[in-house]
N, C-alpha and C positions, 0 to 999 in steps of 0.2 A: 616757577615750575617746582613741584614737590618731588622729593626723591621717590623712586619706584618702591612698591611694596615688596613684601617677602616673596610672593609668588613670582613676580617679575625677576627678582634676583635669583631665585631658585632655578627658573627656566634658563636664565643666562648661564649659570654655573653648570647646568646639566646638558647644555647644547652647544657651547662654544669652547674652543681651545686657544683663543687669542683674546688679549685685552690690550687696548691702546688708548692713549689720551687723544681726545678730539673735542672740538667745540660743540659737536652734536652728540656727545656721549649721553647715553640713557642714564648711566650712573654718575651722579654729581662728582664723586671722587675721581672720575676719569677726565674731568675738564683740565686742560693744560694749565700748569702753574707758572707764574713769572717770579723769578728770584732777583733780589737786588745785588747782582754780581755781574761783572764783565765776563763775556763768553770765554775768552782764552784762559784766564785764571780759574774760572768755574769748571772748565774741562779737567784741569789738574785735580781739583777738589773732588770731582765725580770719580776719577780713577781711584783716589784714596778710599772713597765710600764703597765702591764696588769691591775692592779688595777687603775692606773691613767687614763687609757682609759675607765674605767667604765665597763670592762669585768668581768665576774664571773670566778674567778680562781677555777677550779674543782679539780685538783690534781697536786702534785709535787712529782717526783721520783728522788731524788738526785743521787741514784746509777745508774740509767739508763739515767740521764741527760735529763729528759723529763718533760714537763709541759702540762697540758690540761686546756682549758678554754672554756667558751661559751659566745656568744655575741648576743644581739637581734638587728635585723635590724631596722633602723630608722623609716621607714614609715609603713611597714606591720607587724612589730613586730615578724618576724620569728626568730627562734633560729638557730644559726650556731655554729658548734663545731670546735675548733682550737686545733691542736696538734703542739707542738714545741719540736724539738729534737736538742740538742746541740752536736756538734761533735768537740772535741778538735783537732786542727790542729797542735798545738805546745803548749808549756807551757804558751805562752802568746797570742795565737790566737784561736778563736772558730768560727766554721762555723755553721750557723743556717739553719735548715730544718723546714719549716712551711707548714702546711696543714690546710686549712679551708674548711669545707663542710657544706652544707645546710642539715637540717634534713628532709625537705620535698621539693617537687617540682623537676623539671628537668632543670630549668634555674634560675640562680641567678642574672642576669642582672649586673654582675660584682661585686656583694657585697663581695664575698669571696676574690677576688683580692684586693679590697679596704681594707679589714681587714688586709691582709698581708702587704700592703703598709703602712697603719697607724702605725702598730707596727714597721716596718723597719725604717720609717721616724723618729719615736720617739727615736730610738736607735742611730741615727746619723751616 
């Protein structure tokens, strides 16, 4: 499947205020990624990355392997909420599911996608 074109992306950026990883994602960069790390230590690493990005770590649930954070957009200072769910694939691999949603508005101009990509790029 080829990545969507510019018009499809523009339509998404102007009509949605949520971005999340999914096996069925239209945008290829929103397919969930698997990392060569065990879930529990990876969770600690994620907390460090969230703080390094300047995001506000809201909650950590080690039993459910879930973290929540908030981030303020650069220009308009809107707050977006991020939920990260770790899914152990094996003892040494973990798949990440990330959802970023704007608290207000109907279009995010790609801000939520950028949050997901910033976190993913920092994880390597």
